[in-house]
N, C-alpha and C positions, 0 to 999 in steps of 0.2 A: 208161807209170807215168810222172810225175812223178817222180824222186826226191830227198830233201828234210835225210835222216838225216845228210849231213853236217854239219859246225856245228852240229848240236842244242847248245843249252842249255837242260840242266834244270832244273825252277821251283825252288824254296828251297821250304823243311819252312810256311815263314811265309802265303808266297802260294798253295803249294797249299789251305791252310787258309783264306784268305779266298779264295779260287775267281775271284781276277781274278787271269791273271799278264804281269806285263808285261816287254820284252825289257829285255834289261839293254844293251844298243847305244844311245848317248845319240844325241839328235835332227838327223836331219841337213835344209840347204836342203831336201832332195826331200820333206824327210816328217816335221815340223818337232815333231809329235808321237808319243811314245813309242809302237808299235800294243800293243795287248791283248787277251786272247782271256776270255769270258767262255763257260762251260759250269755249265751243271744238274747236280744230287749224284748225276741216276741219268735213262736215258732212260726213253721208254717204250713198249710194244707195241706192235709197228705190229696195226690193227687192220685185216681185212681176208685178213692172213698165211697163211701157214700154220706150224706147226708140224712138225715131224718125227715116226714115228713113236718109241715107249718100248718099252723091253720088263720088267715089275716086274716079272716074274721072273731075267732075269737066266741069264746060263749060265758056271755057275760051272770050267766050262773053259778060256774064252777069259776072257786076262789082262784085258779092258779091256770084258767084260760083267761081274763081276764088285760089281762098281757101276752098273746098270743105270741109262741117263740118255738126254737124249732131245739130238741135233742140231737146228741150222736152229729155231731160238728168235726170231723177228723181233723188235729192238727198232730204235726208231728217235731215234737224238740228233741234240739241238738244239741248238746255241751264239750266240752272238752276238759281235763283232769289231768292231775296227777297225784303218786299216791294213793289211791283208791283202784280198787277193782271192783266194788260194788256200789250199786245205785238203790232206792227204794222213791219210785213216782209218785205225790202227796197231794191232791186236788189241794188249794185253800179256800176259803169258804166266807162270805158275808153275814155275818147273824144279825142283821137289825140295820134297818139302813145309819144310823146314828152313830152302830156300834164302835167303837173305835181297834176291835180288835182282831187278829182275824183263827179260827178255828183251822185245824190241819188235823186229815187223819189219809189212814198209809191210805193208799191207793194197788199199789203195783209194785213189782220189783224187775229191773236187768243188771247184766254184767255189760253192753254194749254200751254206746255211745250216742245210745237216738232210743226214744219209750214215744211209740200213738198214743195218742189219749185221748178226750170225748168231749167235745167240750155242745155249750151252750151258750144262743143270744139271750137269755131270759137274762131280764133287769126288772130287779124292784124297787129300784131307785124314787118311785113311782109310788112305791106302793105304801099303807100304815108300816110303822115300825113294826113288824109280830116273827114269829118262830115261824110263818112258813114265808119270810121274806130273805130267808136267806141262799145265795145265788154260791155257784163255785163260780173266783173271778181270775182264778191263774193254778198256777202246779210247783211245787215243788220239788228239783230234786235235791236227796240227800245224797250225800257220798259218806264212807264209812271210809275211816282212814286203819290203818296196822294198829296202832295202838289204840285203837276203844271207841277213836272223838269222833266224833259225827264236823260236813260241814253243813253247808246248803243254801240256799238261792234261789231265789223265787224265780217259775224262766217263762211263766208267761202271765205279766199283771195286765193283760187285757182281752176279755173276752171279743170275740167274735162276733161281729154285726152280719145279716143277714137280710138283703136286699132281694125284694120278687123285679123281676122282669121289666117291670114298669115303670123303679125304680122304690116301689111302697118301703116302706119298713113297718116290722110291727108297731100294734098300737103304744104310746110313749114310748121308742123309741127316741134314749138322746142322741140314737149315733148322728153324725153328717152330715150335709144333705147329698145324693148322688144325682146326676141326673142321667136316664137315657133317650134314645131316641136314634130311628131305622130308616133305614130310602132301600127303594125296593119292593117286592112283595114281601109281606109278612102276613102270619092269620098267628088269632089266638087261640091257646087249646084248652078244652075246660075237660079237668080231670083229674081227680082225688088223690092219683101214683105222682101230680106235680106238687113240686113246695105253694104252697099260697094256693092251691087249684088248677095254676092255670101257668100257663109257659107260649113262649113265642115261636114260631115255624116257621122257615122259609125253605121254597127251593126253585126258584130264581139262580142264573150265577151271578155272582156281586153282588148279592142283596145284600145290608151289613144294618147291622147293630152297634149302637154309639156309645158306649159309658164315660163317664166321667166324676170327675170328685178330688179333692184337694184332702193329702195325704200330708201325717210329717215320716219323718225318715226312719227308717227300716219296718212300716206297716205296707202288712200285704194285700193281697186282691189275689180272688182267684174267680172262674167262672162254673157255674152249672148246666151239666146241659142234658139230654137225656141219649142212652144209647138204645140202638137196634140195626137191623139182615138191615132198612130203608136205609138208615144213614151214612155221610159224609163227611167229608175234608172242609177245612173252615182254617183260616190264613187269622190267625192275632196278631196285628198291630200293634205297637206303644209307641205312642207320639209322634203314632206316623212312620215308623222302624219297622219291618216285618219282623217280629220277632221269635211265630212254632209256628208251623201249621198243627193242627191238632188232626184228627181222627176219630170220629164219632159212631165208626162199625163194630158192632157186639153182634152174636150169633142169636140172642132172644132181644123183646124191646128187659129194658130197664133203666129207673131213672133217681134223677138226683144225686148225679151221680158228677164229684170235682173236674175238673177235665184239664188246667191249667192254673198255677197261681207262679204271681210274678213278689218278689220283695222294691221296694219300692222308696224314691229316692224324696223327700220334700220337696212338698206344690203341688197346684196341680197337673192332673195329668188326662191323656184322653188313650179309652181302649179303643179299640173297635177289631167287630168279630164280624170275615165275608165269607160269605158262603161261596165252597170250589165246586158246587154242582156235581158231585162227584158221581162215573155216566154209572148206572144201576141204582144208583143210591146217593141221592142232589138234594135230601133232607136235611140239616140242622137242627137245634130246636134249643134257644136260652132257656133256660129253668128261674135261677139266682146270679144273685153275684154276692160272695164273699169278703170281705174284709177285717183289719182287725181295728181297734180304734185308733 
């Protein structure tokens, strides 16, 4: 892994707000244009990726299970850049709930303008300040310039929120409220393979799951569903408009798969998942809902 931390120049507050960070180094004969790095305010959830399991009940005997959380939520960072062909991806960690600084360590590198990172909905804000209360709360994209300088921009400041299929959030979560409702015939299945141990299933044509929440501009929502030989198609409606029809068929059963992701405008939004009851494989399962903060 290429190390680029030496000589790291932190962006000014004004540069962060603007979303474009210019190198403080002057132009050179080899590269007359100062480099820039532009990163979107949030990353998308990786459709087709699998999230880790989550125990909604938690284990009061274990420190890290006082707030049940989900590891390994795949998200895709994308950015644009000039004056750079190499990037390091570094997670930022919050050490202690009152510490004002961020600690950054190197995670991966790429020559592409996109990178998959693994996030968690772990939230230590309600815990006492201690060494174990650190958490990954974002990622930085660090671009190497030809003159040896480095420019960086935090790509994801808001870690994901995970909701169970009935709208539950992990204990002590500070995520915005989300509501779910169901019409038609649905049953609750219990399985350690599902996020939180439960998922909602239906084989009835037209049976629908409805998810509603208020979002800030640019936030994402994703649906986590099971796949398998008996799983079929579902129509996704965003605020009453058909947006996509997804197919949850797979040759073997596999759980906790991100099936759909969307970026939302500011305000209240409603997503409906309508079962198409595909011939020979009429069942769909809604396991969990992901949002960014």
